SEZA-669082 format. One record per residue (C-alpha): y, x negated, z negated; residue number from 1; residue in three letters. Coordinates in steps of 0.2 Angstrom, whole numbers, plus 5000, padded with zeros to 4 digits. Layout:
<nodes>
<node><north>Y</north><east>X</east><up>Z</up><num>NUM</num><residuo>ala</residuo></node>
...
</nodes>
This chain:
<nodes>
<node><north>5001</north><east>4999</east><up>5002</up><num>1</num><residuo>met</residuo></node>
<node><north>5017</north><east>4993</east><up>5005</up><num>2</num><residuo>thr</residuo></node>
<node><north>5032</north><east>4992</east><up>4992</up><num>3</num><residuo>asp</residuo></node>
<node><north>5040</north><east>5006</east><up>5001</up><num>4</num><residuo>phe</residuo></node>
<node><north>5026</north><east>5016</east><up>5000</up><num>5</num><residuo>glu</residuo></node>
<node><north>5024</north><east>5012</east><up>4982</up><num>6</num><residuo>lys</residuo></node>
<node><north>5044</north><east>5016</east><up>4981</up><num>7</num><residuo>lys</residuo></node>
<node><north>5040</north><east>5033</east><up>4990</up><num>8</num><residuo>ile</residuo></node>
<node><north>5028</north><east>5037</east><up>4975</up><num>9</num><residuo>ile</residuo></node>
<node><north>5037</north><east>5031</east><up>4961</up><num>10</num><residuo>ser</residuo></node>
<node><north>5052</north><east>5042</east><up>4963</up><num>11</num><residuo>glu</residuo></node>
<node><north>5041</north><east>5058</east><up>4969</up><num>12</num><residuo>leu</residuo></node>
<node><north>5033</north><east>5056</east><up>4951</up><num>13</num><residuo>lys</residuo></node>
<node><north>5047</north><east>5054</east><up>4944</up><num>14</num><residuo>gln</residuo></node>
<node><north>5053</north><east>5070</east><up>4948</up><num>15</num><residuo>ala</residuo></node>
<node><north>5039</north><east>5081</east><up>4951</up><num>16</num><residuo>leu</residuo></node>
<node><north>5024</north><east>5076</east><up>4936</up><num>17</num><residuo>glu</residuo></node>
<node><north>5025</north><east>5079</east><up>4918</up><num>18</num><residuo>phe</residuo></node>
<node><north>5016</north><east>5087</east><up>4905</up><num>19</num><residuo>lys</residuo></node>
<node><north>5024</north><east>5099</east><up>4893</up><num>20</num><residuo>glu</residuo></node>
<node><north>5025</north><east>5097</east><up>4874</up><num>21</num><residuo>ile</residuo></node>
<node><north>5015</north><east>5106</east><up>4865</up><num>22</num><residuo>asn</residuo></node>
<node><north>5005</north><east>5114</east><up>4879</up><num>23</num><residuo>ser</residuo></node>
<node><north>4990</north><east>5111</east><up>4892</up><num>24</num><residuo>asp</residuo></node>
<node><north>5001</north><east>5114</east><up>4905</up><num>25</num><residuo>tyr</residuo></node>
<node><north>5004</north><east>5100</east><up>4917</up><num>26</num><residuo>ser</residuo></node>
<node><north>5011</north><east>5097</east><up>4935</up><num>27</num><residuo>gln</residuo></node>
<node><north>5006</north><east>5081</east><up>4946</up><num>28</num><residuo>trp</residuo></node>
<node><north>5005</north><east>5075</east><up>4963</up><num>29</num><residuo>leu</residuo></node>
<node><north>4989</north><east>5080</east><up>4971</up><num>30</num><residuo>gln</residuo></node>
<node><north>4993</north><east>5070</east><up>4986</up><num>31</num><residuo>gly</residuo></node>
<node><north>5006</north><east>5060</east><up>4998</up><num>32</num><residuo>val</residuo></node>
<node><north>5005</north><east>5056</east><up>5015</up><num>33</num><residuo>ser</residuo></node>
<node><north>5017</north><east>5047</east><up>5026</up><num>34</num><residuo>leu</residuo></node>
<node><north>5021</north><east>5050</east><up>5047</up><num>35</num><residuo>pro</residuo></node>
<node><north>5024</north><east>5033</east><up>5056</up><num>36</num><residuo>thr</residuo></node>
<node><north>5037</north><east>5040</east><up>5062</up><num>37</num><residuo>ile</residuo></node>
<node><north>5055</north><east>5036</east><up>5058</up><num>38</num><residuo>ile</residuo></node>
<node><north>5068</north><east>5050</east><up>5062</up><num>39</num><residuo>glu</residuo></node>
<node><north>5087</north><east>5052</east><up>5063</up><num>40</num><residuo>arg</residuo></node>
<node><north>5093</north><east>5065</east><up>5053</up><num>41</num><residuo>lys</residuo></node>
<node><north>5112</north><east>5067</east><up>5047</up><num>42</num><residuo>asn</residuo></node>
<node><north>5116</north><east>5052</east><up>5054</up><num>43</num><residuo>asn</residuo></node>
<node><north>5103</north><east>5042</east><up>5041</up><num>44</num><residuo>his</residuo></node>
<node><north>5084</north><east>5035</east><up>5047</up><num>45</num><residuo>leu</residuo></node>
<node><north>5075</north><east>5045</east><up>5037</up><num>46</num><residuo>ser</residuo></node>
<node><north>5054</north><east>5047</east><up>5034</up><num>47</num><residuo>leu</residuo></node>
<node><north>5045</north><east>5066</east><up>5027</up><num>48</num><residuo>thr</residuo></node>
<node><north>5034</north><east>5062</east><up>5015</up><num>49</num><residuo>ala</residuo></node>
<node><north>5021</north><east>5076</east><up>5012</up><num>50</num><residuo>arg</residuo></node>
<node><north>5018</north><east>5081</east><up>4997</up><num>51</num><residuo>val</residuo></node>
<node><north>5004</north><east>5093</east><up>4987</up><num>52</num><residuo>val</residuo></node>
<node><north>5007</north><east>5098</east><up>4968</up><num>53</num><residuo>val</residuo></node>
<node><north>4993</north><east>5103</east><up>4958</up><num>54</num><residuo>lys</residuo></node>
<node><north>4995</north><east>5110</east><up>4941</up><num>55</num><residuo>thr</residuo></node>
<node><north>4985</north><east>5112</east><up>4926</up><num>56</num><residuo>ser</residuo></node>
<node><north>4982</north><east>5131</east><up>4925</up><num>57</num><residuo>thr</residuo></node>
<node><north>4976</north><east>5136</east><up>4944</up><num>58</num><residuo>ser</residuo></node>
<node><north>4964</north><east>5129</east><up>4956</up><num>59</num><residuo>asp</residuo></node>
<node><north>4977</north><east>5133</east><up>4970</up><num>60</num><residuo>leu</residuo></node>
<node><north>4988</north><east>5119</east><up>4976</up><num>61</num><residuo>val</residuo></node>
<node><north>5008</north><east>5119</east><up>4984</up><num>62</num><residuo>asp</residuo></node>
<node><north>5015</north><east>5107</east><up>4995</up><num>63</num><residuo>gly</residuo></node>
<node><north>5032</north><east>5102</east><up>5004</up><num>64</num><residuo>met</residuo></node>
<node><north>5040</north><east>5090</east><up>5014</up><num>65</num><residuo>asp</residuo></node>
<node><north>5052</north><east>5078</east><up>5006</up><num>66</num><residuo>ile</residuo></node>
<node><north>5064</north><east>5069</east><up>5015</up><num>67</num><residuo>asp</residuo></node>
<node><north>5067</north><east>5049</east><up>5011</up><num>68</num><residuo>phe</residuo></node>
<node><north>5081</north><east>5037</east><up>5018</up><num>69</num><residuo>thr</residuo></node>
<node><north>5075</north><east>5019</east><up>5020</up><num>70</num><residuo>leu</residuo></node>
<node><north>5082</north><east>5017</east><up>5004</up><num>71</num><residuo>glu</residuo></node>
<node><north>5070</north><east>5026</east><up>4999</up><num>72</num><residuo>pro</residuo></node>
<node><north>5080</north><east>5039</east><up>4991</up><num>73</num><residuo>leu</residuo></node>
<node><north>5073</north><east>5055</east><up>4990</up><num>74</num><residuo>met</residuo></node>
<node><north>5082</north><east>5071</east><up>4996</up><num>75</num><residuo>asp</residuo></node>
<node><north>5092</north><east>5078</east><up>4979</up><num>76</num><residuo>ser</residuo></node>
<node><north>5089</north><east>5096</east><up>4985</up><num>77</num><residuo>asn</residuo></node>
<node><north>5071</north><east>5098</east><up>4990</up><num>78</num><residuo>tyr</residuo></node>
<node><north>5067</north><east>5110</east><up>4975</up><num>79</num><residuo>tyr</residuo></node>
<node><north>5080</north><east>5121</east><up>4986</up><num>80</num><residuo>glu</residuo></node>
<node><north>5067</north><east>5125</east><up>4998</up><num>81</num><residuo>asn</residuo></node>
<node><north>5050</north><east>5136</east><up>4998</up><num>82</num><residuo>ser</residuo></node>
<node><north>5036</north><east>5127</east><up>4998</up><num>83</num><residuo>pro</residuo></node>
<node><north>5028</north><east>5124</east><up>5017</up><num>84</num><residuo>asn</residuo></node>
<node><north>5011</north><east>5126</east><up>5011</up><num>85</num><residuo>phe</residuo></node>
<node><north>5008</north><east>5139</east><up>4995</up><num>86</num><residuo>met</residuo></node>
<node><north>4993</north><east>5143</east><up>4986</up><num>87</num><residuo>gly</residuo></node>
<node><north>4981</north><east>5133</east><up>4995</up><num>88</num><residuo>gly</residuo></node>
<node><north>4964</north><east>5126</east><up>4990</up><num>89</num><residuo>ser</residuo></node>
<node><north>4963</north><east>5108</east><up>4988</up><num>90</num><residuo>ile</residuo></node>
<node><north>4952</north><east>5106</east><up>5003</up><num>91</num><residuo>ala</residuo></node>
<node><north>4964</north><east>5114</east><up>5016</up><num>92</num><residuo>ser</residuo></node>
<node><north>4979</north><east>5105</east><up>5007</up><num>93</num><residuo>ser</residuo></node>
<node><north>4968</north><east>5088</east><up>5012</up><num>94</num><residuo>gln</residuo></node>
<node><north>4970</north><east>5094</east><up>5031</up><num>95</num><residuo>val</residuo></node>
<node><north>4987</north><east>5098</east><up>5029</up><num>96</num><residuo>trp</residuo></node>
<node><north>4992</north><east>5080</east><up>5023</up><num>97</num><residuo>leu</residuo></node>
<node><north>4983</north><east>5071</east><up>5035</up><num>98</num><residuo>lys</residuo></node>
<node><north>4988</north><east>5080</east><up>5050</up><num>99</num><residuo>ser</residuo></node>
<node><north>5006</north><east>5073</east><up>5044</up><num>100</num><residuo>his</residuo></node>
<node><north>4999</north><east>5055</east><up>5044</up><num>101</num><residuo>gly</residuo></node>
<node><north>4994</north><east>5040</east><up>5034</up><num>102</num><residuo>lys</residuo></node>
<node><north>4988</north><east>5049</east><up>5016</up><num>103</num><residuo>leu</residuo></node>
<node><north>4996</north><east>5035</east><up>5002</up><num>104</num><residuo>ile</residuo></node>
<node><north>4992</north><east>5045</east><up>4987</up><num>105</num><residuo>leu</residuo></node>
<node><north>4975</north><east>5052</east><up>4983</up><num>106</num><residuo>glu</residuo></node>
<node><north>4977</north><east>5060</east><up>4964</up><num>107</num><residuo>gln</residuo></node>
<node><north>4963</north><east>5075</east><up>4962</up><num>108</num><residuo>leu</residuo></node>
<node><north>4962</north><east>5073</east><up>4944</up><num>109</num><residuo>asp</residuo></node>
<node><north>4975</north><east>5076</east><up>4931</up><num>110</num><residuo>asn</residuo></node>
<node><north>4981</north><east>5062</east><up>4926</up><num>111</num><residuo>pro</residuo></node>
<node><north>4989</north><east>5068</east><up>4910</up><num>112</num><residuo>phe</residuo></node>
<node><north>4968</north><east>5072</east><up>4902</up><num>113</num><residuo>glu</residuo></node>
<node><north>4966</north><east>5053</east><up>4905</up><num>114</num><residuo>lys</residuo></node>
<node><north>4964</north><east>5046</east><up>4890</up><num>115</num><residuo>glu</residuo></node>
<node><north>4978</north><east>5036</east><up>4882</up><num>116</num><residuo>gly</residuo></node>
<node><north>4989</north><east>5040</east><up>4896</up><num>117</num><residuo>val</residuo></node>
<node><north>5008</north><east>5048</east><up>4890</up><num>118</num><residuo>asn</residuo></node>
<node><north>5018</north><east>5054</east><up>4902</up><num>119</num><residuo>his</residuo></node>
<node><north>5031</north><east>5062</east><up>4890</up><num>120</num><residuo>glu</residuo></node>
</nodes>
């Protein structure tokens, strides 16, 4: 994995992964893929990460496309959009991710349930 891919994953985890205090509820990145094509959007070179998010309370997952500039800087307004992939199975989310490009993260298990991990 490249440093750029690691930075994208780091920003996504910081924005999207959490475990609620005093609760069993958690949300984490289930998968991330990147295309091989860099686009120009609003006069900036941009890369769109395809992201699938899983929660501890459902067997279904949601997904969205989130833009990054080449710094990388995550589009701060990503949450204003409805999910592009909503209420699908994990298996179908994998197809959706891979259709976008290279799968750079696959995290099928809840990282907050691993012993000794504290993300709070």
